[in-house]
N, C-alpha and C positions, 0 to 999 in steps of 0.2 A: 659892678656896683655903680650906681649913679646918684646924683643929687636931685632931690625933689623939693621944690620950693612950695612952702605952705604958709598960710596966714599966721600971724602971731596968736590969734585966738585958737586956731586949730592946734598949734604947738602947745599952748597952755592946756587945752583939753587932753592932749596926748600925755603931757607931764602928769596931770592929775590921775588919769586912768592908769598909766603905767605904775605909778606909786601904789595905787589901791590894789592893783592886780599883780604886784611883784614882778613886773616885766620891765625891761629897758624901754626907753622911748622908741627906739627903732623896732624892737619886737612888738610893741603895742601898735605902732603904725602898720607894720607888716600884717598883723592879725586883722586889723580893720580893713586893709586892702584886700586880703583874702576873702573875708566875709562879704565885702562889697562886691567883689568879682563874682562870687558864688550866688549872691542875692540877685544880681542882674541877669545871670545866666540861668537861674532857677527861681523865678519869681513866685512859684507856687509853694516853695518850701519855707518853713519857719526857721527861726534862729537855731533851735535845737537840732533840726534836721541838717542845717548847714554845718553845725559843729560836728555832727556825726560824719559828714563827708570829709571834713578836715582830719578827724581822728583816723578814719580809714586810710587816708593818704599817708599819714605819719606812721602807721603801723604796718606798712608794706603791702597793703591791699590795693594799691594803685595810686596814681597821682591825683591832684585836684581835678575834679570833673568840671570841664568847661562847657559841656553840652547838657541841656536840661535832662533831669531824671524825674521819674514819677515818684511821688511820696511813698507809695506802697512798696516800691523797690528798696527803699531804705530800711523798712521794717521787716522785709522778707529775708534780708541777707544775714 
């Protein structure tokens, strides 16, 4: 585990989002980090598709996919 320094404004955004979504600030930050990582490595996928990738990783169907996937592959599985 490490320490990540973020701006006061980003911390405030995390605080607000975490409260609205019933997550801890750390859990919210980790969610945004995962979504951002997936978005950068899969620029053709939308938010819903990225969430499907996360759900598959959390349900034992594999880890986070760090290589691009085709959108059709998400819907075929």
